[in-house]
TORLUM-570004 format. One record per atom (N, C-alpha, C, O): residue number from 1; atom name; x, y, z. Coordinates in steps of 0.1 Angstrom, whole numbers, plus 5000, padded with zeros to 4 digits. Layout:
// residues N
@num=NUM atomo=CA xx=X yy=Y zz=Z
...
// end
This chain:
// residues 112
@num=1 atomo=N xx=5009 yy=4989 zz=4999
@num=1 atomo=CA xx=4998 yy=5000 zz=5002
@num=1 atomo=C xx=5011 yy=5015 zz=5003
@num=1 atomo=O xx=5019 yy=5018 zz=5012
@num=2 atomo=N xx=5006 yy=5023 zz=4986
@num=2 atomo=CA xx=5017 yy=5034 zz=4987
@num=2 atomo=C xx=5008 yy=5044 zz=4991
@num=2 atomo=O xx=4999 yy=5048 zz=4983
@num=3 atomo=N xx=5009 yy=5046 zz=5001
@num=3 atomo=CA xx=5006 yy=5058 zz=5007
@num=3 atomo=C xx=5005 yy=5073 zz=4997
@num=3 atomo=O xx=4994 yy=5078 zz=4997
@num=4 atomo=N xx=5012 yy=5079 zz=4991
@num=4 atomo=CA xx=5018 yy=5086 zz=4981
@num=4 atomo=C xx=5008 yy=5085 zz=4967
@num=4 atomo=O xx=5003 yy=5094 zz=4959
@num=5 atomo=N xx=5008 yy=5076 zz=4966
@num=5 atomo=CA xx=4997 yy=5072 zz=4952
@num=5 atomo=C xx=4983 yy=5074 zz=4959
@num=5 atomo=O xx=4975 yy=5083 zz=4955
@num=6 atomo=N xx=4980 yy=5065 zz=4970
@num=6 atomo=CA xx=4966 yy=5064 zz=4978
@num=6 atomo=C xx=4964 yy=5082 zz=4977
@num=6 atomo=O xx=4960 yy=5086 zz=4966
@num=7 atomo=N xx=4966 yy=5089 zz=4986
@num=7 atomo=CA xx=4967 yy=5101 zz=4986
@num=7 atomo=C xx=4963 yy=5117 zz=4982
@num=7 atomo=O xx=4954 yy=5125 zz=4984
@num=8 atomo=N xx=4979 yy=5112 zz=4974
@num=8 atomo=CA xx=4983 yy=5122 zz=4967
@num=8 atomo=C xx=4970 yy=5126 zz=4954
@num=8 atomo=O xx=4966 yy=5138 zz=4951
@num=9 atomo=N xx=4965 yy=5114 zz=4948
@num=9 atomo=CA xx=4955 yy=5113 zz=4934
@num=9 atomo=C xx=4941 yy=5119 zz=4937
@num=9 atomo=O xx=4933 yy=5126 zz=4931
@num=10 atomo=N xx=4943 yy=5111 zz=4953
@num=10 atomo=CA xx=4923 yy=5115 zz=4958
@num=10 atomo=C xx=4923 yy=5129 zz=4961
@num=10 atomo=O xx=4918 yy=5137 zz=4954
@num=11 atomo=N xx=4930 yy=5132 zz=4975
@num=11 atomo=CA xx=4928 yy=5136 zz=4977
@num=11 atomo=C xx=4942 yy=5146 zz=4983
@num=11 atomo=O xx=4949 yy=5143 zz=4993
@num=12 atomo=N xx=4944 yy=5162 zz=4973
@num=12 atomo=CA xx=4952 yy=5171 zz=4973
@num=12 atomo=C xx=4951 yy=5178 zz=4986
@num=12 atomo=O xx=4962 yy=5182 zz=4990
@num=13 atomo=N xx=4941 yy=5180 zz=4994
@num=13 atomo=CA xx=4949 yy=5184 zz=5006
@num=13 atomo=C xx=4953 yy=5177 zz=5017
@num=13 atomo=O xx=4948 yy=5166 zz=5020
@num=14 atomo=N xx=4961 yy=5182 zz=5024
@num=14 atomo=CA xx=4966 yy=5175 zz=5032
@num=14 atomo=C xx=4960 yy=5174 zz=5046
@num=14 atomo=O xx=4964 yy=5164 zz=5051
@num=15 atomo=N xx=4951 yy=5180 zz=5053
@num=15 atomo=CA xx=4942 yy=5177 zz=5062
@num=15 atomo=C xx=4928 yy=5166 zz=5056
@num=15 atomo=O xx=4921 yy=5162 zz=5066
@num=16 atomo=N xx=4923 yy=5161 zz=5045
@num=16 atomo=CA xx=4922 yy=5153 zz=5043
@num=16 atomo=C xx=4922 yy=5139 zz=5039
@num=16 atomo=O xx=4916 yy=5129 zz=5038
@num=17 atomo=N xx=4939 yy=5147 zz=5037
@num=17 atomo=CA xx=4949 yy=5130 zz=5035
@num=17 atomo=C xx=4955 yy=5125 zz=5053
@num=17 atomo=O xx=4961 yy=5115 zz=5056
@num=18 atomo=N xx=4950 yy=5135 zz=5059
@num=18 atomo=CA xx=4954 yy=5130 zz=5071
@num=18 atomo=C xx=4938 yy=5124 zz=5077
@num=18 atomo=O xx=4939 yy=5113 zz=5081
@num=19 atomo=N xx=4921 yy=5128 zz=5079
@num=19 atomo=CA xx=4914 yy=5120 zz=5080
@num=19 atomo=C xx=4918 yy=5103 zz=5072
@num=19 atomo=O xx=4918 yy=5093 zz=5079
@num=20 atomo=N xx=4921 yy=5103 zz=5059
@num=20 atomo=CA xx=4922 yy=5092 zz=5055
@num=20 atomo=C xx=4931 yy=5083 zz=5062
@num=20 atomo=O xx=4930 yy=5073 zz=5069
@num=21 atomo=N xx=4940 yy=5092 zz=5058
@num=21 atomo=CA xx=4959 yy=5083 zz=5069
@num=21 atomo=C xx=4951 yy=5075 zz=5080
@num=21 atomo=O xx=4949 yy=5062 zz=5079
@num=22 atomo=N xx=4946 yy=5083 zz=5089
@num=22 atomo=CA xx=4939 yy=5080 zz=5106
@num=22 atomo=C xx=4927 yy=5067 zz=5102
@num=22 atomo=O xx=4925 yy=5056 zz=5109
@num=23 atomo=N xx=4921 yy=5070 zz=5090
@num=23 atomo=CA xx=4912 yy=5060 zz=5088
@num=23 atomo=C xx=4920 yy=5039 zz=5084
@num=23 atomo=O xx=4920 yy=5027 zz=5087
@num=24 atomo=N xx=4925 yy=5051 zz=5077
@num=24 atomo=CA xx=4932 yy=5039 zz=5076
@num=24 atomo=C xx=4940 yy=5030 zz=5084
@num=24 atomo=O xx=4934 yy=5019 zz=5083
@num=25 atomo=N xx=4948 yy=5030 zz=5090
@num=25 atomo=CA xx=4951 yy=5034 zz=5101
@num=25 atomo=C xx=4949 yy=5023 zz=5113
@num=25 atomo=O xx=4955 yy=5013 zz=5117
@num=26 atomo=N xx=4938 yy=5027 zz=5116
@num=26 atomo=CA xx=4924 yy=5023 zz=5126
@num=26 atomo=C xx=4922 yy=5009 zz=5118
@num=26 atomo=O xx=4919 yy=5000 zz=5126
@num=27 atomo=N xx=4924 yy=5007 zz=5107
@num=27 atomo=CA xx=4917 yy=4990 zz=5100
@num=27 atomo=C xx=4927 yy=4984 zz=5100
@num=27 atomo=O xx=4926 yy=4973 zz=5103
@num=28 atomo=N xx=4942 yy=4989 zz=5097
@num=28 atomo=CA xx=4953 yy=4984 zz=5103
@num=28 atomo=C xx=4958 yy=4973 zz=5114
@num=28 atomo=O xx=4964 yy=4963 zz=5114
@num=29 atomo=N xx=4948 yy=4984 zz=5124
@num=29 atomo=CA xx=4951 yy=4985 zz=5139
@num=29 atomo=C xx=4943 yy=4971 zz=5142
@num=29 atomo=O xx=4949 yy=4963 zz=5149
@num=30 atomo=N xx=4930 yy=4967 zz=5136
@num=30 atomo=CA xx=4922 yy=4964 zz=5142
@num=30 atomo=C xx=4926 yy=4948 zz=5133
@num=30 atomo=O xx=4925 yy=4938 zz=5141
@num=31 atomo=N xx=4929 yy=4945 zz=5122
@num=31 atomo=CA xx=4936 yy=4936 zz=5118
@num=31 atomo=C xx=4947 yy=4937 zz=5125
@num=31 atomo=O xx=4950 yy=4925 zz=5124
@num=32 atomo=N xx=4956 yy=4940 zz=5131
@num=32 atomo=CA xx=4966 yy=4934 zz=5139
@num=32 atomo=C xx=4959 yy=4928 zz=5154
@num=32 atomo=O xx=4961 yy=4916 zz=5157
@num=33 atomo=N xx=4953 yy=4935 zz=5160
@num=33 atomo=CA xx=4948 yy=4932 zz=5173
@num=33 atomo=C xx=4942 yy=4927 zz=5169
@num=33 atomo=O xx=4935 yy=4937 zz=5172
@num=34 atomo=N xx=4931 yy=4915 zz=5160
@num=34 atomo=CA xx=4926 yy=4900 zz=5158
@num=34 atomo=C xx=4932 yy=4894 zz=5153
@num=34 atomo=O xx=4927 yy=4883 zz=5152
@num=35 atomo=N xx=4944 yy=4895 zz=5146
@num=35 atomo=CA xx=4952 yy=4881 zz=5143
@num=35 atomo=C xx=4953 yy=4885 zz=5127
@num=35 atomo=O xx=4964 yy=4884 zz=5121
@num=36 atomo=N xx=4941 yy=4889 zz=5118
@num=36 atomo=CA xx=4943 yy=4891 zz=5105
@num=36 atomo=C xx=4954 yy=4894 zz=5096
@num=36 atomo=O xx=4956 yy=4890 zz=5084
@num=37 atomo=N xx=4963 yy=4903 zz=5104
@num=37 atomo=CA xx=4975 yy=4909 zz=5098
@num=37 atomo=C xx=4989 yy=4904 zz=5109
@num=37 atomo=O xx=4986 yy=4905 zz=5121
@num=38 atomo=N xx=4998 yy=4901 zz=5105
@num=38 atomo=CA xx=5011 yy=4898 zz=5117
@num=38 atomo=C xx=5016 yy=4914 zz=5116
@num=38 atomo=O xx=5011 yy=4923 zz=5109
@num=39 atomo=N xx=5028 yy=4913 zz=5126
@num=39 atomo=CA xx=5039 yy=4926 zz=5123
@num=39 atomo=C xx=5042 yy=4927 zz=5112
@num=39 atomo=O xx=5040 yy=4935 zz=5103
@num=40 atomo=N xx=5048 yy=4917 zz=5111
@num=40 atomo=CA xx=5060 yy=4917 zz=5100
@num=40 atomo=C xx=5053 yy=4918 zz=5087
@num=40 atomo=O xx=5060 yy=4923 zz=5078
@num=41 atomo=N xx=5040 yy=4915 zz=5081
@num=41 atomo=CA xx=5035 yy=4919 zz=5074
@num=41 atomo=C xx=5029 yy=4936 zz=5074
@num=41 atomo=O xx=5032 yy=4945 zz=5065
@num=42 atomo=N xx=5023 yy=4938 zz=5081
@num=42 atomo=CA xx=5021 yy=4951 zz=5081
@num=42 atomo=C xx=5030 yy=4961 zz=5081
@num=42 atomo=O xx=5026 yy=4971 zz=5077
@num=43 atomo=N xx=5048 yy=4959 zz=5089
@num=43 atomo=CA xx=5054 yy=4970 zz=5083
@num=43 atomo=C xx=5062 yy=4964 zz=5066
@num=43 atomo=O xx=5073 yy=4967 zz=5060
@num=44 atomo=N xx=5051 yy=4953 zz=5061
@num=44 atomo=CA xx=5061 yy=4951 zz=5049
@num=44 atomo=C xx=5048 yy=4961 zz=5039
@num=44 atomo=O xx=5050 yy=4966 zz=5027
@num=45 atomo=N xx=5037 yy=4962 zz=5046
@num=45 atomo=CA xx=5025 yy=4968 zz=5035
@num=45 atomo=C xx=5022 yy=4981 zz=5040
@num=45 atomo=O xx=5017 yy=4989 zz=5032
@num=46 atomo=N xx=5026 yy=4983 zz=5051
@num=46 atomo=CA xx=5022 yy=4998 zz=5051
@num=46 atomo=C xx=5030 yy=5007 zz=5059
@num=46 atomo=O xx=5034 yy=5018 zz=5055
@num=47 atomo=N xx=5034 yy=5000 zz=5072
@num=47 atomo=CA xx=5045 yy=5011 zz=5081
@num=47 atomo=C xx=5059 yy=5006 zz=5076
@num=47 atomo=O xx=5065 yy=4997 zz=5082
@num=48 atomo=N xx=5062 yy=5011 zz=5067
@num=48 atomo=CA xx=5076 yy=5004 zz=5058
@num=48 atomo=C xx=5084 yy=5026 zz=5057
@num=48 atomo=O xx=5081 yy=5038 zz=5060
@num=49 atomo=N xx=5094 yy=5020 zz=5051
@num=49 atomo=CA xx=5102 yy=5035 zz=5052
@num=49 atomo=C xx=5097 yy=5049 zz=5039
@num=49 atomo=O xx=5096 yy=5061 zz=5040
@num=50 atomo=N xx=5096 yy=5038 zz=5026
@num=50 atomo=CA xx=5081 yy=5047 zz=5019
@num=50 atomo=C xx=5075 yy=5054 zz=5024
@num=50 atomo=O xx=5078 yy=5066 zz=5023
@num=51 atomo=N xx=5066 yy=5050 zz=5030
@num=51 atomo=CA xx=5052 yy=5052 zz=5040
@num=51 atomo=C xx=5057 yy=5064 zz=5051
@num=51 atomo=O xx=5052 yy=5076 zz=5052
@num=52 atomo=N xx=5065 yy=5058 zz=5057
@num=52 atomo=CA xx=5074 yy=5070 zz=5069
@num=52 atomo=C xx=5078 yy=5086 zz=5060
@num=52 atomo=O xx=5077 yy=5098 zz=5063
@num=53 atomo=N xx=5084 yy=5080 zz=5049
@num=53 atomo=CA xx=5088 yy=5094 zz=5042
@num=53 atomo=C xx=5081 yy=5099 zz=5036
@num=53 atomo=O xx=5088 yy=5107 zz=5031
@num=54 atomo=N xx=5069 yy=5101 zz=5031
@num=54 atomo=CA xx=5055 yy=5105 zz=5024
@num=54 atomo=C xx=5052 yy=5114 zz=5040
@num=54 atomo=O xx=5057 yy=5125 zz=5042
@num=55 atomo=N xx=5043 yy=5105 zz=5049
@num=55 atomo=CA xx=5039 yy=5111 zz=5062
@num=55 atomo=C xx=5051 yy=5122 zz=5063
@num=55 atomo=O xx=5048 yy=5134 zz=5063
@num=56 atomo=N xx=5062 yy=5119 zz=5064
@num=56 atomo=CA xx=5077 yy=5134 zz=5072
@num=56 atomo=C xx=5071 yy=5147 zz=5064
@num=56 atomo=O xx=5068 yy=5158 zz=5067
@num=57 atomo=N xx=5072 yy=5137 zz=5049
@num=57 atomo=CA xx=5076 yy=5150 zz=5041
@num=57 atomo=C xx=5065 yy=5157 zz=5033
@num=57 atomo=O xx=5068 yy=5168 zz=5028
@num=58 atomo=N xx=5050 yy=5150 zz=5033
@num=58 atomo=CA xx=5042 yy=5155 zz=5032
@num=58 atomo=C xx=5026 yy=5157 zz=5039
@num=58 atomo=O xx=5017 yy=5164 zz=5033
@num=59 atomo=N xx=5024 yy=5151 zz=5048
@num=59 atomo=CA xx=5019 yy=5153 zz=5062
@num=59 atomo=C xx=5021 yy=5163 zz=5068
@num=59 atomo=O xx=5015 yy=5174 zz=5070
@num=60 atomo=N xx=5031 yy=5157 zz=5072
@num=60 atomo=CA xx=5040 yy=5167 zz=5079
@num=60 atomo=C xx=5032 yy=5176 zz=5094
@num=60 atomo=O xx=5030 yy=5188 zz=5099
@num=61 atomo=N xx=5028 yy=5153 zz=5100
@num=61 atomo=CA xx=5018 yy=5160 zz=5112
@num=61 atomo=C xx=5028 yy=5152 zz=5121
@num=61 atomo=O xx=5033 yy=5141 zz=5121
@num=62 atomo=N xx=5028 yy=5161 zz=5129
@num=62 atomo=CA xx=5034 yy=5151 zz=5146
@num=62 atomo=C xx=5030 yy=5138 zz=5146
@num=62 atomo=O xx=5037 yy=5130 zz=5140
@num=63 atomo=N xx=5016 yy=5134 zz=5153
@num=63 atomo=CA xx=5012 yy=5129 zz=5152
@num=63 atomo=C xx=5009 yy=5117 zz=5149
@num=63 atomo=O xx=5009 yy=5107 zz=5156
@num=64 atomo=N xx=5006 yy=5118 zz=5131
@num=64 atomo=CA xx=5007 yy=5109 zz=5121
@num=64 atomo=C xx=5023 yy=5104 zz=5121
@num=64 atomo=O xx=5025 yy=5092 zz=5124
@num=65 atomo=N xx=5033 yy=5111 zz=5119
@num=65 atomo=CA xx=5047 yy=5108 zz=5126
@num=65 atomo=C xx=5049 yy=5099 zz=5133
@num=65 atomo=O xx=5057 yy=5090 zz=5132
@num=66 atomo=N xx=5040 yy=5100 zz=5144
@num=66 atomo=CA xx=5045 yy=5089 zz=5159
@num=66 atomo=C xx=5031 yy=5078 zz=5156
@num=66 atomo=O xx=5030 yy=5069 zz=5164
@num=67 atomo=N xx=5026 yy=5078 zz=5149
@num=67 atomo=CA xx=5018 yy=5066 zz=5145
@num=67 atomo=C xx=5027 yy=5056 zz=5135
@num=67 atomo=O xx=5032 yy=5045 zz=5136
@num=68 atomo=N xx=5028 yy=5062 zz=5128
@num=68 atomo=CA xx=5038 yy=5051 zz=5116
@num=68 atomo=C xx=5055 yy=5047 zz=5121
@num=68 atomo=O xx=5061 yy=5038 zz=5116
@num=69 atomo=N xx=5061 yy=5060 zz=5137
@num=69 atomo=CA xx=5066 yy=5053 zz=5143
@num=69 atomo=C xx=5066 yy=5040 zz=5151
@num=69 atomo=O xx=5074 yy=5030 zz=5151
@num=70 atomo=N xx=5055 yy=5041 zz=5157
@num=70 atomo=CA xx=5048 yy=5031 zz=5164
@num=70 atomo=C xx=5043 yy=5013 zz=5159
@num=70 atomo=O xx=5040 yy=5003 zz=5166
@num=71 atomo=N xx=5043 yy=5016 zz=5145
@num=71 atomo=CA xx=5040 yy=5007 zz=5136
@num=71 atomo=C xx=5052 yy=5005 zz=5134
@num=71 atomo=O xx=5056 yy=4996 zz=5142
@num=72 atomo=N xx=5062 yy=5011 zz=5126
@num=72 atomo=CA xx=5074 yy=5002 zz=5128
@num=72 atomo=C xx=5083 yy=4994 zz=5131
@num=72 atomo=O xx=5092 yy=4987 zz=5124
@num=73 atomo=N xx=5078 yy=4997 zz=5152
@num=73 atomo=CA xx=5084 yy=4991 zz=5160
@num=73 atomo=C xx=5079 yy=4981 zz=5168
@num=73 atomo=O xx=5084 yy=4976 zz=5178
@num=74 atomo=N xx=5064 yy=4978 zz=5162
@num=74 atomo=CA xx=5055 yy=4964 zz=5164
@num=74 atomo=C xx=5065 yy=4946 zz=5161
@num=74 atomo=O xx=5066 yy=4936 zz=5169
@num=75 atomo=N xx=5069 yy=4947 zz=5153
@num=75 atomo=CA xx=5079 yy=4933 zz=5153
@num=75 atomo=C xx=5092 yy=4933 zz=5163
@num=75 atomo=O xx=5095 yy=4923 zz=5169
@num=76 atomo=N xx=5099 yy=4945 zz=5166
@num=76 atomo=CA xx=5106 yy=4944 zz=5177
@num=76 atomo=C xx=5101 yy=4940 zz=5185
@num=76 atomo=O xx=5108 yy=4931 zz=5191
@num=77 atomo=N xx=5088 yy=4943 zz=5191
@num=77 atomo=CA xx=5084 yy=4942 zz=5205
@num=77 atomo=C xx=5088 yy=4925 zz=5205
@num=77 atomo=O xx=5097 yy=4922 zz=5213
@num=78 atomo=N xx=5084 yy=4916 zz=5197
@num=78 atomo=CA xx=5087 yy=4903 zz=5203
@num=78 atomo=C xx=5099 yy=4896 zz=5201
@num=78 atomo=O xx=5100 yy=4884 zz=5203
@num=79 atomo=N xx=5111 yy=4906 zz=5195
@num=79 atomo=CA xx=5121 yy=4902 zz=5199
@num=79 atomo=C xx=5128 yy=4906 zz=5207
@num=79 atomo=O xx=5140 yy=4905 zz=5205
@num=80 atomo=N xx=5125 yy=4911 zz=5216
@num=80 atomo=CA xx=5131 yy=4921 zz=5231
@num=80 atomo=C xx=5122 yy=4914 zz=5243
@num=80 atomo=O xx=5130 yy=4910 zz=5251
@num=81 atomo=N xx=5108 yy=4910 zz=5246
@num=81 atomo=CA xx=5102 yy=4909 zz=5253
@num=81 atomo=C xx=5099 yy=4889 zz=5252
@num=81 atomo=O xx=5098 yy=4881 zz=5242
@num=82 atomo=N xx=5098 yy=4885 zz=5272
@num=82 atomo=CA xx=5095 yy=4874 zz=5266
@num=82 atomo=C xx=5082 yy=4876 zz=5264
@num=82 atomo=O xx=5077 yy=4887 zz=5264
@num=83 atomo=N xx=5076 yy=4863 zz=5260
@num=83 atomo=CA xx=5062 yy=4863 zz=5249
@num=83 atomo=C xx=5049 yy=4875 zz=5256
@num=83 atomo=O xx=5044 yy=4885 zz=5252
@num=84 atomo=N xx=5048 yy=4866 zz=5267
@num=84 atomo=CA xx=5037 yy=4875 zz=5277
@num=84 atomo=C xx=5035 yy=4886 zz=5276
@num=84 atomo=O xx=5024 yy=4890 zz=5273
@num=85 atomo=N xx=5051 yy=4895 zz=5281
@num=85 atomo=CA xx=5054 yy=4910 zz=5276
@num=85 atomo=C xx=5053 yy=4912 zz=5263
@num=85 atomo=O xx=5047 yy=4922 zz=5259
@num=86 atomo=N xx=5058 yy=4906 zz=5257
@num=86 atomo=CA xx=5057 yy=4911 zz=5240
@num=86 atomo=C xx=5040 yy=4912 zz=5236
@num=86 atomo=O xx=5036 yy=4921 zz=5228
@num=87 atomo=N xx=5033 yy=4903 zz=5240
@num=87 atomo=CA xx=5019 yy=4909 zz=5238
@num=87 atomo=C xx=5011 yy=4917 zz=5246
@num=87 atomo=O xx=5001 yy=4923 zz=5241
@num=88 atomo=N xx=5013 yy=4917 zz=5257
@num=88 atomo=CA xx=5008 yy=4933 zz=5267
@num=88 atomo=C xx=5013 yy=4938 zz=5258
@num=88 atomo=O xx=5006 yy=4939 zz=5248
@num=89 atomo=N xx=5027 yy=4945 zz=5258
@num=89 atomo=CA xx=5031 yy=4958 zz=5252
@num=89 atomo=C xx=5029 yy=4961 zz=5239
@num=89 atomo=O xx=5031 yy=4973 zz=5235
@num=90 atomo=N xx=5024 yy=4947 zz=5228
@num=90 atomo=CA xx=5020 yy=4949 zz=5219
@num=90 atomo=C xx=5002 yy=4953 zz=5215
@num=90 atomo=O xx=4998 yy=4957 zz=5205
@num=91 atomo=N xx=4996 yy=4949 zz=5228
@num=91 atomo=CA xx=4981 yy=4956 zz=5231
@num=91 atomo=C xx=4986 yy=4970 zz=5233
@num=91 atomo=O xx=4986 yy=4977 zz=5224
@num=92 atomo=N xx=4991 yy=4975 zz=5245
@num=92 atomo=CA xx=4994 yy=4986 zz=5246
@num=92 atomo=C xx=5003 yy=4998 zz=5235
@num=92 atomo=O xx=5000 yy=5010 zz=5236
@num=93 atomo=N xx=5011 yy=4995 zz=5227
@num=93 atomo=CA xx=5010 yy=4997 zz=5217
@num=93 atomo=C xx=4996 yy=5001 zz=5206
@num=93 atomo=O xx=4993 yy=5011 zz=5200
@num=94 atomo=N xx=4989 yy=4988 zz=5206
@num=94 atomo=CA xx=4979 yy=4993 zz=5191
@num=94 atomo=C xx=4971 yy=5002 zz=5198
@num=94 atomo=O xx=4968 yy=5013 zz=5193
@num=95 atomo=N xx=4965 yy=4998 zz=5213
@num=95 atomo=CA xx=4961 yy=5011 zz=5221
@num=95 atomo=C xx=4962 yy=5024 zz=5216
@num=95 atomo=O xx=4952 yy=5031 zz=5212
@num=96 atomo=N xx=4980 yy=5027 zz=5217
@num=96 atomo=CA xx=4981 yy=5039 zz=5222
@num=96 atomo=C xx=4978 yy=5048 zz=5205
@num=96 atomo=O xx=4976 yy=5060 zz=5204
@num=97 atomo=N xx=4980 yy=5039 zz=5192
@num=97 atomo=CA xx=4979 yy=5043 zz=5180
@num=97 atomo=C xx=4968 yy=5043 zz=5180
@num=97 atomo=O xx=4964 yy=5050 zz=5171
@num=98 atomo=N xx=4958 yy=5037 zz=5185
@num=98 atomo=CA xx=4944 yy=5040 zz=5185
@num=98 atomo=C xx=4940 yy=5051 zz=5186
@num=98 atomo=O xx=4934 yy=5056 zz=5176
@num=99 atomo=N xx=4941 yy=5059 zz=5198
@num=99 atomo=CA xx=4943 yy=5069 zz=5206
@num=99 atomo=C xx=4947 yy=5084 zz=5196
@num=99 atomo=O xx=4942 yy=5095 zz=5196
@num=100 atomo=N xx=4957 yy=5078 zz=5190
@num=100 atomo=CA xx=4964 yy=5087 zz=5183
@num=100 atomo=C xx=4959 yy=5092 zz=5169
@num=100 atomo=O xx=4960 yy=5102 zz=5163
@num=101 atomo=N xx=4953 yy=5082 zz=5165
@num=101 atomo=CA xx=4942 yy=5084 zz=5150
@num=101 atomo=C xx=4933 yy=5086 zz=5156
@num=101 atomo=O xx=4928 yy=5095 zz=5149
@num=102 atomo=N xx=4925 yy=5084 zz=5163
@num=102 atomo=CA xx=4914 yy=5093 zz=5169
@num=102 atomo=C xx=4915 yy=5106 zz=5175
@num=102 atomo=O xx=4907 yy=5115 zz=5177
@num=103 atomo=N xx=4928 yy=5106 zz=5177
@num=103 atomo=CA xx=4935 yy=5123 zz=5179
@num=103 atomo=C xx=4931 yy=5124 zz=5165
@num=103 atomo=O xx=4919 yy=5124 zz=5163
@num=104 atomo=N xx=4938 yy=5123 zz=5157
@num=104 atomo=CA xx=4938 yy=5128 zz=5145
@num=104 atomo=C xx=4920 yy=5130 zz=5138
@num=104 atomo=O xx=4916 yy=5137 zz=5128
@num=105 atomo=N xx=4915 yy=5125 zz=5142
@num=105 atomo=CA xx=4899 yy=5127 zz=5131
@num=105 atomo=C xx=4894 yy=5136 zz=5143
@num=105 atomo=O xx=4884 yy=5143 zz=5141
@num=106 atomo=N xx=4898 yy=5135 zz=5154
@num=106 atomo=CA xx=4888 yy=5151 zz=5161
@num=106 atomo=C xx=4896 yy=5162 zz=5160
@num=106 atomo=O xx=4894 yy=5173 zz=5165
@num=107 atomo=N xx=4909 yy=5158 zz=5152
@num=107 atomo=CA xx=4912 yy=5177 zz=5149
@num=107 atomo=C xx=4906 yy=5180 zz=5133
@num=107 atomo=O xx=4902 yy=5190 zz=5127
@num=108 atomo=N xx=4907 yy=5170 zz=5131
@num=108 atomo=CA xx=4902 yy=5171 zz=5119
@num=108 atomo=C xx=4887 yy=5177 zz=5116
@num=108 atomo=O xx=4887 yy=5185 zz=5106
@num=109 atomo=N xx=4876 yy=5174 zz=5120
@num=109 atomo=CA xx=4864 yy=5169 zz=5127
@num=109 atomo=C xx=4863 yy=5188 zz=5130
@num=109 atomo=O xx=4857 yy=5195 zz=5121
@num=110 atomo=N xx=4867 yy=5194 zz=5140
@num=110 atomo=CA xx=4872 yy=5205 zz=5145
@num=110 atomo=C xx=4876 yy=5212 zz=5138
@num=110 atomo=O xx=4867 yy=5220 zz=5139
@num=111 atomo=N xx=4882 yy=5216 zz=5131
@num=111 atomo=CA xx=4887 yy=5221 zz=5119
@num=111 atomo=C xx=4882 yy=5227 zz=5108
@num=111 atomo=O xx=4884 yy=5238 zz=5102
@num=112 atomo=N xx=4871 yy=5212 zz=5107
@num=112 atomo=CA xx=4859 yy=5215 zz=5092
@num=112 atomo=C xx=4849 yy=5229 zz=5098
@num=112 atomo=O xx=4841 yy=5235 zz=5091
// end
């Protein structure tokens, strides 16, 4: 999933791009939470360097950058922690990412 091609073509305004970015992330987070998507696959498909660079250069939003940063690091949890601790941290990270996505959507709603 290439964010640049997805957001640039359809939504030229950065604010609209941020809202779509948040909604896409909420879907990915749900897929990660229910096991439909693994952490390595999520990084390969979405939380990759190309998309991180797009968020940095085009969306230029601190919260969006934090979401991407947290997503990139998800597989590392399972390498750094025991299985039980990794699962706990994984759920904590997903909850934090959800909160950040909802924050983005709320900011967009208030700006509209």
